[in-house]
N, C-alpha and C positions, 0 to 999 in steps of 0.2 A: 799182416801186410807184406804181401813179394814189391820186394824192388821197384817191376814194373810200374807199381802207384805213385812210390817218391820220387821217379823220371821222370813222371807224367806230371803230379802235381807241379817240379822243380820247371822242368820246359813251359806250361802253362803259368807260369807266375813272373817266369822272365821276359813271356811273350807278353803280357798287361803290363811289365814293367817298360818294356820297349817301344810299347804301344804311346804310354805314359810320355815317354821320352817325345819320341820324335812329333806328338798331337798338340803335345801340350803348351802353352806361353806362359804361362803363370809359372816361375821361381823355383814355388814353393816347392809344387803338382810333380815338376820337373827335377828336384832332388829327392821326393820320394820315391820316384821312379826306379830313378837309380840305383836309393836304399833297397827297395823289391827285387832289383835285379842281385845285387848284391849277397838279399839273403837266399834267392833261388839260388846262383854259385858256389854258396853254402852250403842248401841243400843237397845238392848235384854231389858235391866233392863229398861229401856223411855216403854216400850211399853208392858212388862207385867205389871208395874204399871198404864198404860193409861187405858187396858182390867183390872186392879180388880178396876180400879175408886180412887187405894190409894197415897200417893206420896209419900210414905217409899225410893219407888222405888228410881222414882226421884231426892229424895235428897238424897241417896247411887253416883248415877250415878255423880252426881256433888263431892261428896266427892274423887271420884275416875279417874274424872281431875286431880282435885289435884294432888291425887299420880300419876297418871302417867305422870306431868308434873316434879317432880322430879323424875320421876323413869328414863327418860329422858336426863335429869342435868348427873344425875351420868351414863347410859349405854354412851353414850358418851366422858364422860371424859375416861373411860374403855376405850372404843375403840380409843382414840388419843393415850392412855398412854401405850396398844399394838403396835400400830403401831410402834413406836418410840421405842418400844423396841427388833420390829422383824421386817417394815419394808417390814409386810403383816398382814391384815386382814384375812386370809384367815383358818378358823375353824382349820382348820387339824396341822395346826403349833402349835396352843395352846394346845396338849394334855397333856400337862404337867404343875402342877400348882408351881412348883419349878424353878428357876432360872438355867440355865446350869451353871457351875464352868468348866471354861478350867485351868486342874491343869498341 
């Protein structure tokens, strides 16, 4: 396969992820869309690294995989905490950062 196919695939995956982030309200779907976008960036980094004949993009891609793993743990923990607080993971329910106080 030519690098053009990988560039087109990475761009398509990033676009699908972007639409998922913009159009969806479920926090888990938004999270999965962000992960799809990060994977597309990894694919594009590795492809550009291959095109240029430089290993810097591949090394950066490996570091990004480690960051994605840490981000996944934090984001999933946040989703669980939000679900326990509101019994919902709809993004519309979380428009305020402060807690609601019953007075």
